[in-house]
N, C-alpha and C positions, 0 to 999 in steps of 0.2 A: 343142709345150709340153704338159707333163702337166697334168691337171686341178688338182692341188694347187698347182703353180707358177702356173697361170693365176689361181686364186683369190687367191693371195698377191699377185700383181702388181696385180690389181684392187683388193684391200684397200689396198695401198700407194698406188695412184692416188687412191682416195677420201680417204685421209689427207692426201695432198699437195693435192688440190683443196680440202678443207675449210680448210687453212691459207691457201692462196692466196685463196680467197673471203673469208675473215675479214679478211685483210690489205687486200684491195681495198675491202671494205665499210667498214672503219674509216678507211682513208685518205680515201675519198670523203666519209664523214660528217664527218670533221674539217675538210674543205674546204667542204662544202655544207650541213651541219647536218641535211639530210633527203634521203631517197631511197626508191626502191622496189627490190625485188630485181632487177627488169628492168634498172635502171641499172647494177648491179654485174655482171650477166651480160653486158653489152656489153663490159666490159673483162676479165672473167674467165668465159669461156664454159664451160658444163658439158661435160666430155669425154664421148665416146660410151659409154665403159665405166663411167661413174659415173651412178647414178640421180639425177635432179634432186631427189628427195625429201630428199637430204642437206642442202639449203639450209634447210628449215624448222627443224630442230634447232639449226642455227647461230644463226639469228635468235632462236629461243626462249631459248637459253642466254644470249645477250647481253641479252635483255630481262629474264630472271630476275636477272641480275647488275646490273641497272639501268644498263647502259651505253647502251641504246637504249630507246625506248618507241614503241608503236604509235600511229599517227595515223589520219587518215581514209583510207577506201578509194578507190582510183582504178583505172580500167581499165588492164589490162596493154597494153603496146604490142607484145608479141611475137605474131606470127601464130599460133604453136602454142598460145598461151594463150587465143585466141578472145575477147579483151577481158574476160577474167575479172577481177573486182575483186581488187586486191592492196593490202595496207596500205602506207601511206607510213610509213617508219621515221624517227624523229627522234633526234638525238643528245641523250641525257639527261644524261650526265656526261662532259665533255671530258677531265678528268684521268684517269678510269678508262680511257677509250678510248685515250688517248695511251700510258698505261702498258701496256695490253694489247698494243697495236701494237708497242711497243718490245720486248716479250718474245717476240713471235711470230718464229719463224725465217723467213728468206727462203729460199724454195724455187724452183728453176728451173721454167720452163715445160716441160711434157712434150710 
């Protein structure tokens, strides 16, 4: 695969992952009302070709839109995170979350 095709595929994979992660996050929050990114990563693992740093902007965007809010910090349960403190995210606006989830496209698992 040429370098430009590889970059395009990687960019597409990031876009698809962001949609899948946001759908998983909103679905879980509507059911549980609070979670950490570790909880979402259990049902929506980060693909090898997607940098895990894409998760932060997803959370920050939902926080700015007042869909979620940051709660207290708790230790990560992932071995790779070495018990690093992660914020617990709380559902802030159920109506906005449900509306956003309904507008997100369903994308297949790669």
